[in-house]
One Martini backbone bead per residue (centre of mass of N, CA, C, O) as a GRO file, in nm:
protein
  390
    1MET     BB    1  -1.061  12.062  -2.791
    2SER     BB    2  -1.280  11.987  -2.594
    3GLY     BB    3  -1.519  11.801  -2.419
    4GLN     BB    4  -1.731  12.048  -2.452
    5THR     BB    5  -1.805  12.095  -2.743
    6LEU     BB    6  -2.055  11.928  -2.819
    7PRO     BB    7  -2.249  12.009  -2.585
    8LEU     BB    8  -2.242  12.312  -2.650
    9LEU     BB    9  -2.342  12.305  -2.944
   10ARG     BB   10  -2.610  12.154  -2.883
   11SER     BB   11  -2.711  12.373  -2.691
   12TRP     BB   12  -2.706  12.608  -2.899
   13VAL     BB   13  -2.902  12.484  -3.098
   14GLY     BB   14  -3.136  12.439  -2.891
   15GLU     BB   15  -3.164  12.748  -2.816
   16GLU     BB   16  -3.079  12.830  -3.146
   17PRO     BB   17  -3.214  12.694  -3.418
   18GLY     BB   18  -3.167  12.974  -3.609
   19CYS     BB   19  -2.857  12.932  -3.591
   20GLY     BB   20  -2.639  12.883  -3.845
   21LEU     BB   21  -2.355  12.873  -3.711
   22ALA     BB   22  -2.411  12.656  -3.506
   23ARG     BB   23  -2.495  12.432  -3.714
   24GLY     BB   24  -2.234  12.440  -3.872
   25LEU     BB   25  -2.036  12.362  -3.637
   26LEU     BB   26  -2.166  12.095  -3.566
   27THR     BB   27  -2.126  11.974  -3.851
   28LEU     BB   28  -1.815  11.995  -3.857
   29ALA     BB   29  -1.785  11.803  -3.593
   30THR     BB   30  -2.005  11.549  -3.722
   31SER     BB   31  -1.994  11.462  -4.033
   32GLU     BB   32  -1.870  11.171  -4.027
   33ARG     BB   33  -2.166  11.058  -3.896
   34MET     BB   34  -2.307  11.132  -4.163
   35SER     BB   35  -2.515  11.137  -4.403
   36ASP     BB   36  -2.566  11.289  -4.693
   37THR     BB   37  -2.851  11.379  -4.630
   38VAL     BB   38  -2.807  11.504  -4.349
   39LEU     BB   39  -2.589  11.705  -4.430
   40LYS     BB   40  -2.751  11.865  -4.634
   41GLN     BB   41  -2.985  11.952  -4.447
   42GLN     BB   42  -2.813  12.108  -4.236
   43LEU     BB   43  -2.668  12.311  -4.452
   44VAL     BB   44  -2.914  12.438  -4.567
   45THR     BB   45  -3.026  12.552  -4.301
   46ALA     BB   46  -2.775  12.705  -4.207
   47HIS     BB   47  -2.749  12.896  -4.463
   48ARG     BB   48  -3.022  13.028  -4.445
   49ASP     BB   49  -2.980  13.146  -4.155
   50ALA     BB   50  -2.705  13.294  -4.211
   51GLN     BB   51  -2.813  13.498  -4.420
   52ALA     BB   52  -2.994  13.643  -4.212
   53ALA     BB   53  -2.751  13.734  -4.024
   54GLY     BB   54  -2.509  13.738  -4.247
   55GLU     BB   55  -2.219  13.735  -4.438
   56ARG     BB   56  -2.025  13.595  -4.244
   57GLU     BB   57  -2.193  13.351  -4.168
   58ALA     BB   58  -2.241  13.254  -4.463
   59SER     BB   59  -1.941  13.209  -4.522
   60LEU     BB   60  -1.882  12.998  -4.305
   61VAL     BB   61  -2.086  12.786  -4.391
   62TYR     BB   62  -1.981  12.749  -4.673
   63GLY     BB   63  -1.702  12.641  -4.582
   64VAL     BB   64  -1.833  12.391  -4.441
   65PHE     BB   65  -1.948  12.266  -4.693
   66LEU     BB   66  -1.674  12.222  -4.844
   67HIS     BB   67  -1.528  12.067  -4.614
   68THR     BB   68  -1.737  11.827  -4.568
   69HIS     BB   69  -1.689  11.764  -4.897
   70ARG     BB   70  -1.376  11.766  -4.963
   71GLN     BB   71  -1.318  12.070  -5.086
   72TYR     BB   72  -1.023  12.196  -5.018
   73ARG     BB   73  -0.953  12.402  -5.238
   74LEU     BB   74  -1.218  12.560  -5.221
   75THR     BB   75  -1.184  12.629  -4.929
   76ALA     BB   76  -0.925  12.783  -4.948
   77ASP     BB   77  -1.024  12.998  -5.147
   78HIS     BB   78  -1.259  13.094  -4.958
   79LEU     BB   79  -1.069  13.187  -4.718
   80VAL     BB   80  -0.927  13.411  -4.855
   81ALA     BB   81  -1.175  13.578  -4.897
   82HIS     BB   82  -1.268  13.592  -4.606
   83PHE     BB   83  -1.003  13.740  -4.491
   84ASP     BB   84  -1.037  13.996  -4.667
   85ARG     BB   85  -1.306  14.080  -4.503
   86TRP     BB   86  -1.219  13.899  -4.226
   87PRO     BB   87  -0.977  13.956  -4.037
   88ALA     BB   88  -0.881  13.723  -3.813
   89ASP     BB   89  -1.094  13.494  -3.803
   90GLU     BB   90  -1.124  13.258  -3.570
   91VAL     BB   91  -1.342  13.054  -3.671
   92ALA     BB   92  -1.190  12.989  -3.946
   93THR     BB   93  -0.956  12.809  -3.823
   94LEU     BB   94  -1.115  12.532  -3.833
   95MET     BB   95  -1.031  12.528  -4.176
   96LEU     BB   96  -0.709  12.529  -4.233
   97ASP     BB   97  -0.654  12.228  -4.327
   98ALA     BB   98  -0.726  12.259  -4.629
   99PHE     BB   99  -0.434  12.336  -4.738
  100SER     BB  100  -0.321  12.035  -4.679
  101ALA     BB  101  -0.548  11.820  -4.766
  102GLY     BB  102  -0.517  11.860  -5.084
  103GLY     BB  103  -0.201  11.784  -5.169
  104ASP     BB  104  -0.077  12.076  -5.221
  105ALA     BB  105   0.207  12.267  -5.206
  106THR     BB  106   0.098  12.541  -5.281
  107TYR     BB  107  -0.126  12.552  -5.074
  108ARG     BB  108   0.030  12.504  -4.823
  109ALA     BB  109   0.198  12.769  -4.859
  110HIS     BB  110  -0.034  12.959  -4.860
  111GLY     BB  111  -0.139  12.888  -4.574
  112GLU     BB  112   0.109  12.981  -4.425
  113THR     BB  113   0.106  13.281  -4.514
  114LEU     BB  114  -0.174  13.342  -4.401
  115VAL     BB  115  -0.104  13.290  -4.099
  116GLU     BB  116   0.115  13.501  -4.081
  117GLN     BB  117  -0.061  13.744  -4.151
  118GLN     BB  118  -0.281  13.714  -3.933
  119ALA     BB  119  -0.079  13.708  -3.685
  120ALA     BB  120   0.024  13.998  -3.738
  121LEU     BB  121  -0.245  14.148  -3.687
  122THR     BB  122  -0.280  14.043  -3.377
  123GLY     BB  123  -0.060  13.917  -3.245
  124PRO     BB  124   0.029  13.776  -2.923
  125ASP     BB  125  -0.264  13.812  -2.789
  126SER     BB  126  -0.344  13.574  -2.976
  127TRP     BB  127  -0.388  13.248  -2.915
  128VAL     BB  128  -0.499  13.135  -3.173
  129TRP     BB  129  -0.279  13.254  -3.384
  130THR     BB  130  -0.032  13.148  -3.227
  131SER     BB  131  -0.104  12.853  -3.254
  132CYS     BB  132  -0.109  12.840  -3.563
  133LEU     BB  133   0.185  12.934  -3.604
  134ALA     BB  134   0.306  12.695  -3.448
  135ALA     BB  135   0.208  12.481  -3.653
  136VAL     BB  136   0.363  12.594  -3.894
  137ARG     BB  137   0.650  12.583  -3.776
  138ALA     BB  138   0.648  12.274  -3.736
  139GLU     BB  139   0.631  12.200  -4.045
  140GLN     BB  140   0.899  12.378  -4.113
  141GLY     BB  141   1.118  12.303  -3.869
  142ARG     BB  142   1.087  12.542  -3.647
  143VAL     BB  143   1.124  12.441  -3.333
  144ARG     BB  144   1.191  12.675  -3.137
  145GLU     BB  145   0.958  12.851  -3.237
  146THR     BB  146   0.739  12.667  -3.171
  147HIS     BB  147   0.786  12.639  -2.865
  148ARG     BB  148   0.747  12.944  -2.806
  149LEU     BB  149   0.462  12.980  -2.910
  150ALA     BB  150   0.317  12.760  -2.763
  151GLU     BB  151   0.379  12.860  -2.474
  152HIS     BB  152   0.244  13.137  -2.514
  153ALA     BB  153  -0.040  13.038  -2.570
  154LEU     BB  154  -0.063  12.876  -2.300
  155SER     BB  155  -0.038  13.139  -2.121
  156ARG     BB  156  -0.318  13.246  -2.232
  157ASN     BB  157  -0.424  12.929  -2.296
  158PRO     BB  158  -0.405  12.616  -2.145
  159ARG     BB  159  -0.645  12.486  -2.356
  160SER     BB  160  -0.479  12.480  -2.621
  161GLY     BB  161  -0.478  12.240  -2.858
  162VAL     BB  162  -0.291  12.352  -3.080
  163ALA     BB  163  -0.051  12.418  -2.892
  164VAL     BB  164  -0.002  12.131  -2.766
  165HIS     BB  165   0.045  11.992  -3.043
  166ALA     BB  166   0.291  12.168  -3.131
  167LEU     BB  167   0.460  12.087  -2.897
  168ALA     BB  168   0.482  11.784  -2.956
  169HIS     BB  169   0.636  11.831  -3.223
  170ALA     BB  170   0.879  11.965  -3.101
  171GLU     BB  171   0.956  11.737  -2.892
  172HIS     BB  172   1.006  11.526  -3.100
  173GLU     BB  173   1.254  11.671  -3.224
  174PHE     BB  174   1.413  11.672  -2.940
  175GLY     BB  175   1.364  11.414  -2.772
  176ALA     BB  176   1.231  11.448  -2.466
  177GLY     BB  177   1.045  11.245  -2.345
  178PRO     BB  178   0.914  11.217  -2.033
  179PRO     BB  179   0.855  11.522  -2.000
  180SER     BB  180   0.648  11.519  -2.235
  181THR     BB  181   0.447  11.304  -2.129
  182ARG     BB  182   0.379  11.454  -1.870
  183LYS     BB  183   0.262  11.701  -2.000
  184LEU     BB  184   0.033  11.553  -2.153
  185ASP     BB  185  -0.100  11.420  -1.908
  186ASP     BB  186  -0.167  11.677  -1.762
  187TRP     BB  187  -0.352  11.801  -1.975
  188LEU     BB  188  -0.551  11.547  -2.006
  189ALA     BB  189  -0.643  11.536  -1.696
  190GLN     BB  190  -0.833  11.806  -1.721
  191ASP     BB  191  -0.958  11.642  -1.989
  192THR     BB  192  -1.090  11.327  -2.065
  193ARG     BB  193  -1.267  11.437  -2.338
  194ALA     BB  194  -1.069  11.526  -2.526
  195VAL     BB  195  -1.030  11.525  -2.863
  196GLN     BB  196  -0.700  11.452  -2.827
  197LEU     BB  197  -0.649  11.202  -2.671
  198GLY     BB  198  -0.538  11.000  -2.882
  199HIS     BB  199  -0.321  11.178  -3.029
  200LEU     BB  200  -0.149  11.256  -2.774
  201ASN     BB  201  -0.091  10.960  -2.702
  202TRP     BB  202   0.066  10.906  -2.957
  203HIS     BB  203   0.287  11.106  -2.903
  204ALA     BB  204   0.373  10.969  -2.636
  205ALA     BB  205   0.447  10.699  -2.770
  206LEU     BB  206   0.681  10.817  -2.936
  207GLN     BB  207   0.848  10.901  -2.686
  208SER     BB  208   0.866  10.603  -2.570
  209ILE     BB  209   1.020  10.496  -2.809
  210ALA     BB  210   1.262  10.679  -2.817
  211CYS     BB  211   1.344  10.571  -2.499
  212GLY     BB  212   1.241  10.245  -2.479
  213ASP     BB  213   0.925  10.247  -2.382
  214PHE     BB  214   0.729  10.005  -2.506
  215ALA     BB  215   0.511   9.945  -2.295
  216ASP     BB  216   0.386  10.224  -2.300
  217ALA     BB  217   0.312  10.241  -2.595
  218ARG     BB  218   0.116   9.997  -2.586
  219ARG     BB  219  -0.071  10.112  -2.368
  220ARG     BB  220  -0.171  10.359  -2.527
  221ALA     BB  221  -0.284  10.218  -2.774
  222ASP     BB  222  -0.486  10.023  -2.599
  223THR     BB  223  -0.637  10.281  -2.437
  224ALA     BB  224  -0.662  10.543  -2.655
  225LEU     BB  225  -0.738  10.375  -2.901
  226ARG     BB  226  -0.946  10.316  -3.144
  227HIS     BB  227  -1.077  10.125  -3.379
  228GLU     BB  228  -1.072  10.379  -3.598
  229ASP     BB  229  -0.744  10.416  -3.535
  230VAL     BB  230  -0.556  10.288  -3.770
  231GLY     BB  231  -0.324  10.473  -3.825
  232MET     BB  232  -0.198  10.514  -3.542
  233ARG     BB  233  -0.163  10.213  -3.488
  234ALA     BB  234   0.017  10.141  -3.725
  235ALA     BB  235   0.244  10.352  -3.667
  236THR     BB  236   0.324  10.220  -3.399
  237ASN     BB  237   0.368   9.920  -3.484
  238TRP     BB  238   0.577   9.959  -3.704
  239ARG     BB  239   0.791  10.080  -3.528
  240LEU     BB  240   0.818   9.845  -3.337
  241MET     BB  241   0.888   9.629  -3.558
  242LEU     BB  242   1.151   9.773  -3.677
  243VAL     BB  243   1.276   9.709  -3.363
  244GLY     BB  244   1.176   9.415  -3.263
  245GLN     BB  245   0.887   9.460  -3.145
  246GLU     BB  246   0.607   9.434  -2.992
  247PRO     BB  247   0.298   9.491  -3.057
  248ALA     BB  248   0.015   9.602  -3.037
  249ARG     BB  249  -0.291   9.607  -3.097
  250ARG     BB  250  -0.441   9.514  -3.372
  251SER     BB  251  -0.579   9.516  -3.669
  252ASP     BB  252  -0.825   9.421  -3.867
  253LEU     BB  253  -0.783   9.306  -4.183
  254ASN     BB  254  -1.084   9.324  -4.289
  255HIS     BB  255  -1.118   9.623  -4.206
  256VAL     BB  256  -0.900   9.734  -4.395
  257ARG     BB  257  -1.023   9.632  -4.659
  258GLU     BB  258  -1.291   9.781  -4.629
  259LEU     BB  259  -1.166  10.068  -4.630
  260LEU     BB  260  -1.037  10.047  -4.911
  261ALA     BB  261  -1.318   9.970  -5.064
  262ALA     BB  262  -1.427  10.221  -5.003
  263PRO     BB  263  -1.492  10.526  -5.139
  264GLY     BB  264  -1.252  10.662  -4.937
  265GLY     BB  265  -0.993  10.476  -4.956
  266MET     BB  266  -0.864  10.668  -5.222
  267ALA     BB  267  -0.913  10.984  -5.173
  268GLU     BB  268  -0.647  10.995  -4.982
  269VAL     BB  269  -0.320  10.951  -4.961
  270PHE     BB  270  -0.274  10.930  -4.654
  271HIS     BB  271  -0.500  10.731  -4.588
  272THR     BB  272  -0.380  10.505  -4.769
  273PHE     BB  273  -0.100  10.483  -4.626
  274ASN     BB  274  -0.214  10.389  -4.352
  275LEU     BB  275  -0.338  10.129  -4.461
  276ALA     BB  276  -0.068  10.013  -4.558
  277LEU     BB  277   0.053   9.987  -4.274
  278ALA     BB  278  -0.159   9.784  -4.169
  279LEU     BB  279  -0.073   9.569  -4.369
  280ALA     BB  280   0.217   9.543  -4.280
  281VAL     BB  281   0.170   9.447  -3.996
  282GLU     BB  282   0.023   9.182  -4.131
  283ALA     BB  283   0.186   9.078  -4.379
  284ALA     BB  284   0.021   9.176  -4.655
  285THR     BB  285   0.160   9.139  -4.941
  286GLU     BB  286  -0.058   9.104  -5.149
  287ASP     BB  287  -0.221   9.358  -5.085
  288LEU     BB  288   0.019   9.553  -5.138
  289GLU     BB  289   0.053   9.485  -5.435
  290GLN     BB  290  -0.228   9.567  -5.527
  291LEU     BB  291  -0.216   9.863  -5.420
  292ALA     BB  292   0.027   9.944  -5.595
  293GLY     BB  293  -0.115   9.903  -5.863
  294ARG     BB  294  -0.344  10.105  -5.821
  295ALA     BB  295  -0.163  10.343  -5.782
  296ALA     BB  296  -0.002  10.331  -6.055
  297ALA     BB  297  -0.288  10.369  -6.220
  298ASP     BB  298  -0.319  10.640  -6.118
  299PRO     BB  299  -0.351  10.970  -6.234
  300ARG     BB  300  -0.245  11.065  -5.978
  301PRO     BB  301   0.069  11.166  -5.899
  302ASP     BB  302   0.091  11.084  -5.590
  303TYR     BB  303   0.021  10.789  -5.647
  304HIS     BB  304   0.228  10.698  -5.880
  305ASP     BB  305   0.496  10.846  -5.761
  306VAL     BB  306   0.463  10.769  -5.436
  307LEU     BB  307   0.274  10.556  -5.319
  308ALA     BB  308   0.354  10.308  -5.487
  309PRO     BB  309   0.651  10.276  -5.388
  310VAL     BB  310   0.591  10.259  -5.089
  311VAL     BB  311   0.407  10.004  -5.098
  312ARG     BB  312   0.620   9.822  -5.239
  313ALA     BB  313   0.825   9.837  -5.006
  314LEU     BB  314   0.638   9.704  -4.801
  315ALA     BB  315   0.628   9.442  -4.950
  316HIS     BB  316   0.928   9.376  -4.943
  317ILE     BB  317   0.953   9.362  -4.636
  318THR     BB  318   0.736   9.133  -4.586
  319ALA     BB  319   0.908   8.943  -4.799
  320GLY     BB  320   1.230   8.976  -4.751
  321ARG     BB  321   1.325   9.252  -4.936
  322PRO     BB  322   1.537   9.495  -4.850
  323ARG     BB  323   1.684   9.588  -5.105
  324ALA     BB  324   1.433   9.659  -5.272
  325ALA     BB  325   1.325   9.867  -5.069
  326ALA     BB  326   1.563  10.060  -5.074
  327ASP     BB  327   1.569  10.125  -5.371
  328THR     BB  328   1.274  10.239  -5.382
  329LEU     BB  329   1.307  10.468  -5.162
  330ALA     BB  330   1.572  10.616  -5.256
  331THR     BB  331   1.422  10.754  -5.516
  332LEU     BB  332   1.233  10.971  -5.377
  333GLY     BB  333   1.300  11.160  -5.166
  334GLU     BB  334   1.120  11.455  -5.142
  335LYS     BB  335   0.861  11.322  -5.252
  336SER     BB  336   0.743  11.204  -4.987
  337GLU     BB  337   0.584  11.459  -4.894
  338ARG     BB  338   0.330  11.385  -5.094
  339ILE     BB  339   0.192  11.181  -4.881
  340GLY     BB  340   0.142  11.360  -4.648
  341GLY     BB  341   0.085  11.514  -4.376
  342VAL     BB  342   0.331  11.520  -4.143
  343ARG     BB  343   0.647  11.499  -4.036
  344VAL     BB  344   0.604  11.271  -3.819
  345GLU     BB  345   0.448  11.082  -4.018
  346ARG     BB  346   0.664  11.071  -4.251
  347GLU     BB  347   0.919  10.947  -4.097
  348ILE     BB  348   0.845  10.639  -4.139
  349ILE     BB  349   0.989  10.616  -4.417
  350GLN     BB  350   1.276  10.657  -4.310
  351ASP     BB  351   1.268  10.416  -4.120
  352THR     BB  352   1.228  10.199  -4.343
  353LEU     BB  353   1.491  10.260  -4.486
  354ALA     BB  354   1.684  10.204  -4.260
  355ARG     BB  355   1.609   9.913  -4.214
  356ALA     BB  356   1.668   9.812  -4.504
  357LEU     BB  357   1.975   9.893  -4.503
  358ILE     BB  358   2.055   9.710  -4.279
  359ASP     BB  359   1.938   9.432  -4.401
  360ALA     BB  360   2.126   9.493  -4.668
  361GLY     BB  361   2.424   9.588  -4.562
  362ASN     BB  362   2.401   9.938  -4.519
  363PRO     BB  363   2.497  10.128  -4.253
  364ALA     BB  364   2.610  10.395  -4.355
  365ARG     BB  365   2.353  10.503  -4.494
  366ALA     BB  366   2.169  10.483  -4.240
  367ALA     BB  367   2.340  10.677  -4.060
  368ALA     BB  368   2.314  10.921  -4.251
  369LEU     BB  369   2.006  10.941  -4.250
  370LEU     BB  370   2.005  10.969  -3.903
  371HIS     BB  371   2.209  11.192  -3.803
  372HIS     BB  372   2.014  11.427  -3.719
  373ARG     BB  373   1.873  11.256  -3.489
  374THR     BB  374   2.128  11.140  -3.320
  375THR     BB  375   2.242  11.463  -3.276
  376THR     BB  376   1.957  11.620  -3.163
  377ARG     BB  377   1.843  11.408  -2.982
  378HIS     BB  378   1.814  11.308  -2.672
  379HIS     BB  379   1.614  11.075  -2.751
  380HIS     BB  380   1.744  10.767  -2.952
  381THR     BB  381   1.686  10.447  -2.920
  382TYR     BB  382   1.533  10.395  -3.181
  383GLU     BB  383   1.753  10.470  -3.382
  384ASN     BB  384   1.962  10.274  -3.284
  385LEU     BB  385   1.783  10.023  -3.350
  386LEU     BB  386   1.767  10.079  -3.653
  387LEU     BB  387   2.098  10.040  -3.663
  388THR     BB  388   2.038   9.742  -3.581
  389PRO     BB  389   2.088   9.439  -3.629
  390HIS     BB  390   1.896   9.134  -3.624
   0.00000   0.00000   0.00000
């Protein structure tokens, strides 16, 4: 997760052009910038060279092939077989997100079990697997255990990006506020090119929002998020707007429309949800209604059962129909988890429902909805403002 990653991978491939694993890992790190033709060329070469090196290397590169082609369920199936042959292989952890990226709850649970099993094999001495286990516990809502595991992994390797990310998730649940942002800033200051620069600043922005420092949240969004970070920018701005605050710099509406119209615009439910948030920030009600219609007509259950009503509720909010938005979101219940992403990312659906309930004149239901947050988080100015009528 460090800023050294790409230079070192490129150096490795340059020094050992026949190393299939090196080429495969570089491809995994840079695949989003490659055309389909270049991606195929790199992986064919990598797999050929990896086969000459050994079965483990060939297996890893084949996993990279599946992952970079977004065949997440096949990637997950392949990883299960890989770990059977090479237990606790640390390199293979780079593809563990395939279990959740596929959008299937069964696969997600299987992935969590697999991490628990591999971490048990290595024990606490492996900062890699301890970091992965911390990430799993964060998604399971086991906050104190997450915090303990992440801190232990960081004691073994202070530069563990997975561990510091899991720690940020735990401290979000605690509502840690400024101490958490200082910790993230200290970690980032030691490597200003860290891969997670934008994402950890986004976590810090959420902590600033939690304690009412909206200027800091806007500053982080404007200085740390790139043009292509549409989802994180929209998630920050929608939260700010839900509590009546000025947003940070917005995304260009035409750019959002282009992303939706692109071949991958509706390939993954969570990605499409983030684009819907960007439309909501721009109060693009008509676009949201069209997107809700497309999602409702989609044969994939997560799209027509979950994404469609969420997008329709956003359209109701932007059109000034809070009661309709509240009625639409209230029927989802636990199905909202199928929108994808992780807990802190899905929480914005609950935020939107709370705002809609308040604006619809139902403060008691809104207060009950956020009770667990206002009573367990140290800083919860944001939640208090969500429960305040505009």
